[in-house]
mmCIF file as gemmi writes it, N, C-alpha and C atoms, coordinates in Angstrom:
data_model
loop_
_atom_site.group_PDB
_atom_site.id
_atom_site.type_symbol
_atom_site.label_atom_id
_atom_site.label_alt_id
_atom_site.label_comp_id
_atom_site.label_asym_id
_atom_site.label_entity_id
_atom_site.label_seq_id
_atom_site.pdbx_PDB_ins_code
_atom_site.Cartn_x
_atom_site.Cartn_y
_atom_site.Cartn_z
_atom_site.occupancy
_atom_site.B_iso_or_equiv
_atom_site.pdbx_formal_charge
_atom_site.auth_seq_id
_atom_site.auth_asym_id
_atom_site.pdbx_PDB_model_num
ATOM 1 N N . UNK Axp A 1 ? -91.048 38.862 73.607 1 0 ? 1 A 1
ATOM 2 C CA . UNK Axp A 1 ? -90.072 38.688 74.651 1 0 ? 1 A 1
ATOM 3 C C . UNK Axp A 1 ? -89.48 37.28 74.541 1 0 ? 1 A 1
ATOM 4 N N . UNK Axp A 2 ? -88.18 37.213 74.801 1 0 ? 2 A 1
ATOM 5 C CA . UNK Axp A 2 ? -87.493 35.927 74.872 1 0 ? 2 A 1
ATOM 6 C C . UNK Axp A 2 ? -86.756 35.848 76.195 1 0 ? 2 A 1
ATOM 7 N N . UNK Axp A 3 ? -86.215 34.697 76.48 1 0 ? 3 A 1
ATOM 8 C CA . UNK Axp A 3 ? -85.428 34.532 77.692 1 0 ? 3 A 1
ATOM 9 C C . UNK Axp A 3 ? -84.021 34.117 77.333 1 0 ? 3 A 1
ATOM 10 N N . UNK Axp A 4 ? -83.093 34.521 78.188 1 0 ? 4 A 1
ATOM 11 C CA . UNK Axp A 4 ? -81.697 34.135 78.036 1 0 ? 4 A 1
ATOM 12 C C . UNK Axp A 4 ? -81.19 33.671 79.394 1 0 ? 4 A 1
ATOM 13 N N . UNK Axp A 5 ? -80.57 32.514 79.409 1 0 ? 5 A 1
ATOM 14 C CA . UNK Axp A 5 ? -79.988 31.988 80.649 1 0 ? 5 A 1
ATOM 15 C C . UNK Axp A 5 ? -78.501 32.314 80.636 1 0 ? 5 A 1
ATOM 16 N N . UNK Axp A 6 ? -78.082 33.163 81.569 1 0 ? 6 A 1
ATOM 17 C CA . UNK Axp A 6 ? -76.678 33.58 81.647 1 0 ? 6 A 1
ATOM 18 C C . UNK Axp A 6 ? -75.828 32.458 82.252 1 0 ? 6 A 1
ATOM 19 N N . UNK Axp A 7 ? -74.516 32.549 82.072 1 0 ? 7 A 1
ATOM 20 C CA . UNK Axp A 7 ? -73.639 31.506 82.607 1 0 ? 7 A 1
ATOM 21 C C . UNK Axp A 7 ? -73.765 31.288 84.12 1 0 ? 7 A 1
ATOM 22 N N . UNK Axp A 8 ? -74.207 32.3 84.856 1 0 ? 8 A 1
ATOM 23 C CA . UNK Axp A 8 ? -74.379 32.129 86.298 1 0 ? 8 A 1
ATOM 24 C C . UNK Axp A 8 ? -75.735 31.54 86.67 1 0 ? 8 A 1
ATOM 25 N N . UNK Axp A 9 ? -76.538 31.166 85.67 1 0 ? 9 A 1
ATOM 26 C CA . UNK Axp A 9 ? -77.807 30.482 85.907 1 0 ? 9 A 1
ATOM 27 C C . UNK Axp A 9 ? -79.031 31.356 86.016 1 0 ? 9 A 1
ATOM 28 N N . UNK Axp A 10 ? -78.894 32.675 85.833 1 0 ? 10 A 1
ATOM 29 C CA . UNK Axp A 10 ? -80.049 33.573 85.911 1 0 ? 10 A 1
ATOM 30 C C . UNK Axp A 10 ? -80.796 33.581 84.579 1 0 ? 10 A 1
ATOM 31 N N . UNK Axp A 11 ? -82.12 33.636 84.654 1 0 ? 11 A 1
ATOM 32 C CA . UNK Axp A 11 ? -82.958 33.726 83.454 1 0 ? 11 A 1
ATOM 33 C C . UNK Axp A 11 ? -83.375 35.177 83.246 1 0 ? 11 A 1
ATOM 34 N N . UNK Axp A 12 ? -82.84 35.805 82.209 1 0 ? 12 A 1
ATOM 35 C CA . UNK Axp A 12 ? -83.111 37.205 81.893 1 0 ? 12 A 1
ATOM 36 C C . UNK Axp A 12 ? -84.205 37.283 80.84 1 0 ? 12 A 1
ATOM 37 N N . UNK Axp A 13 ? -85.069 38.296 80.942 1 0 ? 13 A 1
ATOM 38 C CA . UNK Axp A 13 ? -86.033 38.597 79.884 1 0 ? 13 A 1
ATOM 39 C C . UNK Axp A 13 ? -85.321 39.455 78.856 1 0 ? 13 A 1
ATOM 40 N N . UNK Axp A 14 ? -85.484 39.116 77.581 1 0 ? 14 A 1
ATOM 41 C CA . UNK Axp A 14 ? -84.819 39.838 76.503 1 0 ? 14 A 1
ATOM 42 C C . UNK Axp A 14 ? -85.878 40.572 75.685 1 0 ? 14 A 1
ATOM 43 N N . UNK Axp A 15 ? -85.688 41.892 75.517 1 0 ? 15 A 1
ATOM 44 C CA . UNK Axp A 15 ? -86.618 42.729 74.755 1 0 ? 15 A 1
ATOM 45 C C . UNK Axp A 15 ? -85.842 43.553 73.742 1 0 ? 15 A 1
ATOM 46 N N . UNK Axp A 16 ? -86.505 43.895 72.653 1 0 ? 16 A 1
ATOM 47 C CA . UNK Axp A 16 ? -85.924 44.802 71.659 1 0 ? 16 A 1
ATOM 48 C C . UNK Axp A 16 ? -86.619 46.145 71.796 1 0 ? 16 A 1
ATOM 49 N N . UNK Axp A 17 ? -85.813 47.197 71.937 1 0 ? 17 A 1
ATOM 50 C CA . UNK Axp A 17 ? -86.358 48.551 72.071 1 0 ? 17 A 1
ATOM 51 C C . UNK Axp A 17 ? -85.66 49.481 71.095 1 0 ? 17 A 1
ATOM 52 N N . UNK Axp A 18 ? -86.289 50.578 70.777 1 0 ? 18 A 1
ATOM 53 C CA . UNK Axp A 18 ? -85.749 51.64 69.936 1 0 ? 18 A 1
ATOM 54 C C . UNK Axp A 18 ? -85.238 51.166 68.573 1 0 ? 18 A 1
ATOM 55 N N . UNK Axp A 19 ? -86.025 50.364 67.854 1 0 ? 19 A 1
ATOM 56 C CA . UNK Axp A 19 ? -85.547 49.937 66.532 1 0 ? 19 A 1
ATOM 57 C C . UNK Axp A 19 ? -85.521 51.113 65.554 1 0 ? 19 A 1
ATOM 58 N N . UNK Axp A 20 ? -84.449 51.196 64.796 1 0 ? 20 A 1
ATOM 59 C CA . UNK Axp A 20 ? -84.333 52.219 63.755 1 0 ? 20 A 1
ATOM 60 C C . UNK Axp A 20 ? -84.269 51.498 62.419 1 0 ? 20 A 1
ATOM 61 N N . UNK Axp A 21 ? -83.655 52.106 61.434 1 0 ? 21 A 1
ATOM 62 C CA . UNK Axp A 21 ? -83.526 51.432 60.141 1 0 ? 21 A 1
ATOM 63 C C . UNK Axp A 21 ? -82.336 50.48 60.117 1 0 ? 21 A 1
ATOM 64 N N . UNK Axp A 22 ? -81.367 50.648 61.045 1 0 ? 22 A 1
ATOM 65 C CA . UNK Axp A 22 ? -80.172 49.81 60.999 1 0 ? 22 A 1
ATOM 66 C C . UNK Axp A 22 ? -79.698 49.282 62.359 1 0 ? 22 A 1
ATOM 67 N N . UNK Axp A 23 ? -80.384 49.637 63.425 1 0 ? 23 A 1
ATOM 68 C CA . UNK Axp A 23 ? -79.953 49.169 64.741 1 0 ? 23 A 1
ATOM 69 C C . UNK Axp A 23 ? -81.135 49.113 65.706 1 0 ? 23 A 1
ATOM 70 N N . UNK Axp A 24 ? -80.9 48.487 66.842 1 0 ? 24 A 1
ATOM 71 C CA . UNK Axp A 24 ? -81.909 48.414 67.891 1 0 ? 24 A 1
ATOM 72 C C . UNK Axp A 24 ? -81.2 48.148 69.212 1 0 ? 24 A 1
ATOM 73 N N . UNK Axp A 25 ? -81.855 48.491 70.301 1 0 ? 25 A 1
ATOM 74 C CA . UNK Axp A 25 ? -81.314 48.237 71.627 1 0 ? 25 A 1
ATOM 75 C C . UNK Axp A 25 ? -81.918 46.935 72.14 1 0 ? 25 A 1
ATOM 76 N N . UNK Axp A 26 ? -81.061 46.042 72.588 1 0 ? 26 A 1
ATOM 77 C CA . UNK Axp A 26 ? -81.499 44.805 73.203 1 0 ? 26 A 1
ATOM 78 C C . UNK Axp A 26 ? -81.371 44.999 74.703 1 0 ? 26 A 1
ATOM 79 N N . UNK Axp A 27 ? -82.467 44.836 75.437 1 0 ? 27 A 1
ATOM 80 C CA . UNK Axp A 27 ? -82.415 45 76.887 1 0 ? 27 A 1
ATOM 81 C C . UNK Axp A 27 ? -82.572 43.641 77.557 1 0 ? 27 A 1
ATOM 82 N N . UNK Axp A 28 ? -81.835 43.474 78.641 1 0 ? 28 A 1
ATOM 83 C CA . UNK Axp A 28 ? -81.892 42.264 79.449 1 0 ? 28 A 1
ATOM 84 C C . UNK Axp A 28 ? -82.434 42.668 80.812 1 0 ? 28 A 1
ATOM 85 N N . UNK Axp A 29 ? -83.651 42.219 81.115 1 0 ? 29 A 1
ATOM 86 C CA . UNK Axp A 29 ? -84.272 42.575 82.391 1 0 ? 29 A 1
ATOM 87 C C . UNK Axp A 29 ? -83.878 41.552 83.45 1 0 ? 29 A 1
ATOM 88 N N . UNK Axp A 30 ? -83.334 42.07 84.563 1 0 ? 30 A 1
ATOM 89 C CA . UNK Axp A 30 ? -82.878 41.207 85.649 1 0 ? 30 A 1
ATOM 90 C C . UNK Axp A 30 ? -84.06 40.415 86.208 1 0 ? 30 A 1
ATOM 91 N N . UNK Axp A 31 ? -83.834 39.147 86.563 1 0 ? 31 A 1
ATOM 92 C CA . UNK Axp A 31 ? -84.949 38.304 87.009 1 0 ? 31 A 1
ATOM 93 C C . UNK Axp A 31 ? -85.617 38.723 88.306 1 0 ? 31 A 1
ATOM 94 N N . UNK Axp A 32 ? -84.959 39.48 89.184 1 0 ? 32 A 1
ATOM 95 C CA . UNK Axp A 32 ? -85.631 39.84 90.438 1 0 ? 32 A 1
ATOM 96 C C . UNK Axp A 32 ? -86.777 40.809 90.211 1 0 ? 32 A 1
ATOM 97 N N . UNK Axp A 33 ? -86.7 41.64 89.168 1 0 ? 33 A 1
ATOM 98 C CA . UNK Axp A 33 ? -87.797 42.521 88.79 1 0 ? 33 A 1
ATOM 99 C C . UNK Axp A 33 ? -88.133 43.617 89.782 1 0 ? 33 A 1
ATOM 100 N N . UNK Axp A 34 ? -87.391 43.763 90.861 1 0 ? 34 A 1
ATOM 101 C CA . UNK Axp A 34 ? -87.704 44.78 91.864 1 0 ? 34 A 1
ATOM 102 C C . UNK Axp A 34 ? -87.345 46.185 91.41 1 0 ? 34 A 1
ATOM 103 N N . UNK Axp A 35 ? -86.287 46.291 90.61 1 0 ? 35 A 1
ATOM 104 C CA . UNK Axp A 35 ? -85.905 47.598 90.088 1 0 ? 35 A 1
ATOM 105 C C . UNK Axp A 35 ? -85.142 47.385 88.788 1 0 ? 35 A 1
ATOM 106 N N . UNK Axp A 36 ? -84.861 48.464 88.121 1 0 ? 36 A 1
ATOM 107 C CA . UNK Axp A 36 ? -84.111 48.36 86.874 1 0 ? 36 A 1
ATOM 108 C C . UNK Axp A 36 ? -82.607 48.442 87.112 1 0 ? 36 A 1
ATOM 109 N N . UNK Axp A 37 ? -82.187 48.5 88.365 1 0 ? 37 A 1
ATOM 110 C CA . UNK Axp A 37 ? -80.763 48.657 88.682 1 0 ? 37 A 1
ATOM 111 C C . UNK Axp A 37 ? -79.918 47.501 88.149 1 0 ? 37 A 1
ATOM 112 N N . UNK Axp A 38 ? -80.478 46.312 88.046 1 0 ? 38 A 1
ATOM 113 C CA . UNK Axp A 38 ? -79.723 45.161 87.556 1 0 ? 38 A 1
ATOM 114 C C . UNK Axp A 38 ? -79.868 44.923 86.077 1 0 ? 38 A 1
ATOM 115 N N . UNK Axp A 39 ? -80.703 45.71 85.399 1 0 ? 39 A 1
ATOM 116 C CA . UNK Axp A 39 ? -80.935 45.509 83.973 1 0 ? 39 A 1
ATOM 117 C C . UNK Axp A 39 ? -79.694 45.877 83.162 1 0 ? 39 A 1
ATOM 118 N N . UNK Axp A 40 ? -79.586 45.28 81.98 1 0 ? 40 A 1
ATOM 119 C CA . UNK Axp A 40 ? -78.446 45.513 81.103 1 0 ? 40 A 1
ATOM 120 C C . UNK Axp A 40 ? -78.964 45.828 79.702 1 0 ? 40 A 1
ATOM 121 N N . UNK Axp A 41 ? -78.101 46.435 78.874 1 0 ? 41 A 1
ATOM 122 C CA . UNK Axp A 41 ? -78.483 46.704 77.495 1 0 ? 41 A 1
ATOM 123 C C . UNK Axp A 41 ? -77.273 46.578 76.574 1 0 ? 41 A 1
ATOM 124 N N . UNK Axp A 42 ? -77.571 46.324 75.3 1 0 ? 42 A 1
ATOM 125 C CA . UNK Axp A 42 ? -76.536 46.273 74.266 1 0 ? 42 A 1
ATOM 126 C C . UNK Axp A 42 ? -77.172 46.717 72.955 1 0 ? 42 A 1
ATOM 127 N N . UNK Axp A 43 ? -76.375 47.352 72.118 1 0 ? 43 A 1
ATOM 128 C CA . UNK Axp A 43 ? -76.854 47.774 70.808 1 0 ? 43 A 1
ATOM 129 C C . UNK Axp A 43 ? -76.537 46.703 69.779 1 0 ? 43 A 1
ATOM 130 N N . UNK Axp A 44 ? -77.498 46.41 68.917 1 0 ? 44 A 1
ATOM 131 C CA . UNK Axp A 44 ? -77.259 45.474 67.821 1 0 ? 44 A 1
ATOM 132 C C . UNK Axp A 44 ? -77.403 46.219 66.502 1 0 ? 44 A 1
ATOM 133 N N . UNK Axp A 45 ? -76.454 45.992 65.618 1 0 ? 45 A 1
ATOM 134 C CA . UNK Axp A 45 ? -76.497 46.582 64.283 1 0 ? 45 A 1
ATOM 135 C C . UNK Axp A 45 ? -76.997 45.536 63.303 1 0 ? 45 A 1
ATOM 136 N N . UNK Axp A 46 ? -77.824 45.972 62.371 1 0 ? 46 A 1
ATOM 137 C CA . UNK Axp A 46 ? -78.446 45.065 61.424 1 0 ? 46 A 1
ATOM 138 C C . UNK Axp A 46 ? -78.072 45.505 60.015 1 0 ? 46 A 1
ATOM 139 N N . UNK Axp A 47 ? -77.683 44.541 59.207 1 0 ? 47 A 1
ATOM 140 C CA . UNK Axp A 47 ? -77.412 44.856 57.802 1 0 ? 47 A 1
ATOM 141 C C . UNK Axp A 47 ? -78.576 44.328 56.966 1 0 ? 47 A 1
ATOM 142 N N . UNK Axp A 48 ? -78.688 44.841 55.766 1 0 ? 48 A 1
ATOM 143 C CA . UNK Axp A 48 ? -79.766 44.41 54.882 1 0 ? 48 A 1
ATOM 144 C C . UNK Axp A 48 ? -80.394 45.594 54.182 1 0 ? 48 A 1
ATOM 145 N N . UNK Axp A 49 ? -81.506 45.339 53.537 1 0 ? 49 A 1
ATOM 146 C CA . UNK Axp A 49 ? -82.171 46.369 52.736 1 0 ? 49 A 1
ATOM 147 C C . UNK Axp A 49 ? -82.644 47.547 53.584 1 0 ? 49 A 1
ATOM 148 N N . UNK Axp A 50 ? -83.173 47.282 54.771 1 0 ? 50 A 1
ATOM 149 C CA . UNK Axp A 50 ? -83.679 48.379 55.603 1 0 ? 50 A 1
ATOM 150 C C . UNK Axp A 50 ? -82.545 49.282 56.096 1 0 ? 50 A 1
ATOM 151 N N . UNK Axp A 51 ? -81.356 48.716 56.253 1 0 ? 51 A 1
ATOM 152 C CA . UNK Axp A 51 ? -80.222 49.517 56.729 1 0 ? 51 A 1
ATOM 153 C C . UNK Axp A 51 ? -79.819 50.58 55.716 1 0 ? 51 A 1
ATOM 154 N N . UNK Axp A 52 ? -80.14 50.359 54.462 1 0 ? 52 A 1
ATOM 155 C CA . UNK Axp A 52 ? -79.788 51.309 53.413 1 0 ? 52 A 1
ATOM 156 C C . UNK Axp A 52 ? -80.848 52.38 53.195 1 0 ? 52 A 1
ATOM 157 N N . UNK Axp A 53 ? -82.01 52.215 53.806 1 0 ? 53 A 1
ATOM 158 C CA . UNK Axp A 53 ? -83.108 53.152 53.616 1 0 ? 53 A 1
ATOM 159 C C . UNK Axp A 53 ? -83.549 53.722 54.969 1 0 ? 53 A 1
ATOM 160 N N . UNK Axp A 54 ? -83.15 54.954 55.285 1 0 ? 54 A 1
ATOM 161 C CA . UNK Axp A 54 ? -83.489 55.523 56.588 1 0 ? 54 A 1
ATOM 162 C C . UNK Axp A 54 ? -84.986 55.755 56.807 1 0 ? 54 A 1
ATOM 163 N N . UNK Axp A 55 ? -85.78 55.637 55.768 1 0 ? 55 A 1
ATOM 164 C CA . UNK Axp A 55 ? -87.237 55.788 55.93 1 0 ? 55 A 1
ATOM 165 C C . UNK Axp A 55 ? -87.886 54.514 56.444 1 0 ? 55 A 1
ATOM 166 N N . UNK Axp A 56 ? -87.197 53.406 56.341 1 0 ? 56 A 1
ATOM 167 C CA . UNK Axp A 56 ? -87.713 52.126 56.819 1 0 ? 56 A 1
ATOM 168 C C . UNK Axp A 56 ? -87.465 51.993 58.321 1 0 ? 56 A 1
ATOM 169 N N . UNK Axp A 57 ? -88.207 51.131 58.961 1 0 ? 57 A 1
ATOM 170 C CA . UNK Axp A 57 ? -88.01 50.84 60.376 1 0 ? 57 A 1
ATOM 171 C C . UNK Axp A 57 ? -87.979 49.327 60.557 1 0 ? 57 A 1
ATOM 172 N N . UNK Axp A 58 ? -87.054 48.875 61.387 1 0 ? 58 A 1
ATOM 173 C CA . UNK Axp A 58 ? -87.009 47.466 61.729 1 0 ? 58 A 1
ATOM 174 C C . UNK Axp A 58 ? -88.16 47.153 62.677 1 0 ? 58 A 1
ATOM 175 N N . UNK Axp A 59 ? -88.627 45.941 62.642 1 0 ? 59 A 1
ATOM 176 C CA . UNK Axp A 59 ? -89.692 45.504 63.538 1 0 ? 59 A 1
ATOM 177 C C . UNK Axp A 59 ? -89.06 44.82 64.758 1 0 ? 59 A 1
ATOM 178 N N . UNK Axp A 60 ? -89.406 45.303 65.948 1 0 ? 60 A 1
ATOM 179 C CA . UNK Axp A 60 ? -88.876 44.706 67.174 1 0 ? 60 A 1
ATOM 180 C C . UNK Axp A 60 ? -89.257 43.232 67.267 1 0 ? 60 A 1
ATOM 181 N N . UNK Axp A 61 ? -90.481 42.914 66.886 1 0 ? 61 A 1
ATOM 182 C CA . UNK Axp A 61 ? -90.953 41.531 66.945 1 0 ? 61 A 1
ATOM 183 C C . UNK Axp A 61 ? -90.15 40.647 65.998 1 0 ? 61 A 1
ATOM 184 N N . UNK Axp A 62 ? -89.928 41.117 64.771 1 0 ? 62 A 1
ATOM 185 C CA . UNK Axp A 62 ? -89.163 40.337 63.795 1 0 ? 62 A 1
ATOM 186 C C . UNK Axp A 62 ? -87.717 40.151 64.246 1 0 ? 62 A 1
ATOM 187 N N . UNK Axp A 63 ? -87.115 41.201 64.781 1 0 ? 63 A 1
ATOM 188 C CA . UNK Axp A 63 ? -85.736 41.089 65.255 1 0 ? 63 A 1
ATOM 189 C C . UNK Axp A 63 ? -85.621 40.063 66.37 1 0 ? 63 A 1
ATOM 190 N N . UNK Axp A 64 ? -86.559 40.089 67.288 1 0 ? 64 A 1
ATOM 191 C CA . UNK Axp A 64 ? -86.524 39.167 68.414 1 0 ? 64 A 1
ATOM 192 C C . UNK Axp A 64 ? -86.722 37.723 67.962 1 0 ? 64 A 1
ATOM 193 N N . UNK Axp A 65 ? -87.516 37.531 66.926 1 0 ? 65 A 1
ATOM 194 C CA . UNK Axp A 65 ? -87.744 36.186 66.406 1 0 ? 65 A 1
ATOM 195 C C . UNK Axp A 65 ? -86.541 35.68 65.613 1 0 ? 65 A 1
ATOM 196 N N . UNK Axp A 66 ? -85.841 36.579 64.916 1 0 ? 66 A 1
ATOM 197 C CA . UNK Axp A 66 ? -84.759 36.17 64.024 1 0 ? 66 A 1
ATOM 198 C C . UNK Axp A 66 ? -83.399 36.054 64.702 1 0 ? 66 A 1
ATOM 199 N N . UNK Axp A 67 ? -83.203 36.744 65.809 1 0 ? 67 A 1
ATOM 200 C CA . UNK Axp A 67 ? -81.891 36.71 66.462 1 0 ? 67 A 1
ATOM 201 C C . UNK Axp A 67 ? -81.641 35.321 67.059 1 0 ? 67 A 1
ATOM 202 N N . UNK Axp A 68 ? -80.441 34.824 66.877 1 0 ? 68 A 1
ATOM 203 C CA . UNK Axp A 68 ? -80.111 33.487 67.364 1 0 ? 68 A 1
ATOM 204 C C . UNK Axp A 68 ? -79.704 33.531 68.832 1 0 ? 68 A 1
ATOM 205 N N . UNK Axp A 69 ? -79.737 32.37 69.468 1 0 ? 69 A 1
ATOM 206 C CA . UNK Axp A 69 ? -79.309 32.28 70.866 1 0 ? 69 A 1
ATOM 207 C C . UNK Axp A 69 ? -77.838 32.66 71.006 1 0 ? 69 A 1
ATOM 208 N N . UNK Axp A 70 ? -77.022 32.291 70.016 1 0 ? 70 A 1
ATOM 209 C CA . UNK Axp A 70 ? -75.593 32.636 70.055 1 0 ? 70 A 1
ATOM 210 C C . UNK Axp A 70 ? -75.398 34.151 69.975 1 0 ? 70 A 1
ATOM 211 N N . UNK Axp A 71 ? -76.2 34.833 69.154 1 0 ? 71 A 1
ATOM 212 C CA . UNK Axp A 71 ? -76.108 36.292 69.052 1 0 ? 71 A 1
ATOM 213 C C . UNK Axp A 71 ? -76.546 36.954 70.36 1 0 ? 71 A 1
ATOM 214 N N . UNK Axp A 72 ? -77.587 36.425 70.971 1 0 ? 72 A 1
ATOM 215 C CA . UNK Axp A 72 ? -78.041 36.96 72.258 1 0 ? 72 A 1
ATOM 216 C C . UNK Axp A 72 ? -76.942 36.792 73.308 1 0 ? 72 A 1
ATOM 217 N N . UNK Axp A 73 ? -76.305 35.633 73.336 1 0 ? 73 A 1
ATOM 218 C CA . UNK Axp A 73 ? -75.223 35.384 74.293 1 0 ? 73 A 1
ATOM 219 C C . UNK Axp A 73 ? -74.06 36.344 74.055 1 0 ? 73 A 1
ATOM 220 N N . UNK Axp A 74 ? -73.705 36.581 72.791 1 0 ? 74 A 1
ATOM 221 C CA . UNK Axp A 74 ? -72.617 37.504 72.47 1 0 ? 74 A 1
ATOM 222 C C . UNK Axp A 74 ? -72.965 38.919 72.917 1 0 ? 74 A 1
ATOM 223 N N . UNK Axp A 75 ? -74.199 39.359 72.652 1 0 ? 75 A 1
ATOM 224 C CA . UNK Axp A 75 ? -74.624 40.697 73.058 1 0 ? 75 A 1
ATOM 225 C C . UNK Axp A 75 ? -74.693 40.82 74.583 1 0 ? 75 A 1
ATOM 226 N N . UNK Axp A 76 ? -75.082 39.754 75.268 1 0 ? 76 A 1
ATOM 227 C CA . UNK Axp A 76 ? -75.112 39.799 76.729 1 0 ? 76 A 1
ATOM 228 C C . UNK Axp A 76 ? -73.701 39.99 77.284 1 0 ? 76 A 1
ATOM 229 N N . UNK Axp A 77 ? -72.734 39.304 76.709 1 0 ? 77 A 1
ATOM 230 C CA . UNK Axp A 77 ? -71.344 39.447 77.173 1 0 ? 77 A 1
ATOM 231 C C . UNK Axp A 77 ? -70.836 40.87 76.985 1 0 ? 77 A 1
ATOM 232 N N . UNK Axp A 78 ? -71.343 41.561 75.964 1 0 ? 78 A 1
ATOM 233 C CA . UNK Axp A 78 ? -70.925 42.936 75.689 1 0 ? 78 A 1
ATOM 234 C C . UNK Axp A 78 ? -71.838 43.982 76.318 1 0 ? 78 A 1
ATOM 235 N N . UNK Axp A 79 ? -72.876 43.535 77.004 1 0 ? 79 A 1
ATOM 236 C CA . UNK Axp A 79 ? -73.878 44.466 77.521 1 0 ? 79 A 1
ATOM 237 C C . UNK Axp A 79 ? -73.339 45.295 78.682 1 0 ? 79 A 1
ATOM 238 N N . UNK Axp A 80 ? -74.044 46.403 78.932 1 0 ? 80 A 1
ATOM 239 C CA . UNK Axp A 80 ? -73.683 47.335 79.999 1 0 ? 80 A 1
ATOM 240 C C . UNK Axp A 80 ? -74.873 47.504 80.937 1 0 ? 80 A 1
ATOM 241 N N . UNK Axp A 81 ? -74.588 47.88 82.16 1 0 ? 81 A 1
ATOM 242 C CA . UNK Axp A 81 ? -75.638 48.111 83.152 1 0 ? 81 A 1
ATOM 243 C C . UNK Axp A 81 ? -76.424 49.357 82.75 1 0 ? 81 A 1
ATOM 244 N N . UNK Axp A 82 ? -77.74 49.298 82.868 1 0 ? 82 A 1
ATOM 245 C CA . UNK Axp A 82 ? -78.601 50.424 82.487 1 0 ? 82 A 1
ATOM 246 C C . UNK Axp A 82 ? -78.406 51.611 83.406 1 0 ? 82 A 1
ATOM 247 N N . UNK Axp A 83 ? -78.425 51.384 84.708 1 0 ? 83 A 1
ATOM 248 C CA . UNK Axp A 83 ? -78.31 52.504 85.641 1 0 ? 83 A 1
ATOM 249 C C . UNK Axp A 83 ? -76.852 52.819 85.911 1 0 ? 83 A 1
ATOM 250 N N . UNK Axp A 84 ? -76.593 54.104 86.107 1 0 ? 84 A 1
ATOM 251 C CA . UNK Axp A 84 ? -75.231 54.541 86.362 1 0 ? 84 A 1
ATOM 252 C C . UNK Axp A 84 ? -74.874 54.493 87.828 1 0 ? 84 A 1
ATOM 253 N N . UNK Axp A 85 ? -73.702 54.949 88.151 1 0 ? 85 A 1
ATOM 254 C CA . UNK Axp A 85 ? -73.226 55.002 89.52 1 0 ? 85 A 1
ATOM 255 C C . UNK Axp A 85 ? -73.96 56.131 90.251 1 0 ? 85 A 1
ATOM 256 N N . UNK Axp A 86 ? -74.768 55.779 91.218 1 0 ? 86 A 1
ATOM 257 C CA . UNK Axp A 86 ? -75.583 56.787 91.914 1 0 ? 86 A 1
ATOM 258 C C . UNK Axp A 86 ? -74.729 57.718 92.764 1 0 ? 86 A 1
ATOM 259 N N . UNK Axp A 87 ? -73.678 57.218 93.37 1 0 ? 87 A 1
ATOM 260 C CA . UNK Axp A 87 ? -72.801 58.066 94.184 1 0 ? 87 A 1
ATOM 261 C C . UNK Axp A 87 ? -72.141 59.142 93.335 1 0 ? 87 A 1
ATOM 262 N N . UNK Axp A 88 ? -71.699 58.777 92.154 1 0 ? 88 A 1
ATOM 263 C CA . UNK Axp A 88 ? -71.071 59.722 91.246 1 0 ? 88 A 1
ATOM 264 C C . UNK Axp A 88 ? -72.069 60.78 90.792 1 0 ? 88 A 1
ATOM 265 N N . UNK Axp A 89 ? -73.315 60.381 90.542 1 0 ? 89 A 1
ATOM 266 C CA . UNK Axp A 89 ? -74.343 61.321 90.088 1 0 ? 89 A 1
ATOM 267 C C . UNK Axp A 89 ? -74.685 62.338 91.181 1 0 ? 89 A 1
ATOM 268 N N . UNK Axp A 90 ? -74.608 61.932 92.43 1 0 ? 90 A 1
ATOM 269 C CA . UNK Axp A 90 ? -74.948 62.836 93.535 1 0 ? 90 A 1
ATOM 270 C C . UNK Axp A 90 ? -73.862 63.865 93.789 1 0 ? 90 A 1
ATOM 271 N N . UNK Axp A 91 ? -72.654 63.625 93.28 1 0 ? 91 A 1
ATOM 272 C CA . UNK Axp A 91 ? -71.544 64.543 93.493 1 0 ? 91 A 1
ATOM 273 C C . UNK Axp A 91 ? -71.657 65.799 92.634 1 0 ? 91 A 1
ATOM 274 N N . UNK Axp A 92 ? -72.416 65.733 91.561 1 0 ? 92 A 1
ATOM 275 C CA . UNK Axp A 92 ? -72.478 66.889 90.657 1 0 ? 92 A 1
ATOM 276 C C . UNK Axp A 92 ? -73.607 67.815 91 1 0 ? 92 A 1
């Protein structure tokens, strides 16, 4: 786990989930920790030898250690809220 300080001053926990051979989901856990409603996620694509071999798997630990603070900031800016609109879901 790593931390990322957003421009508004919040300290988010950063985790890597669902690593495949060429991508992984980066999750940003909201600091209040009361629910996942404030959490965010972004997909990161990875190039290299493992990306060419679908039998290989990226290591979440290695990805988290190798990703730069600038890359984390870029992914945070592009991230999306994990939970959807609850009012819209209740309409169906």
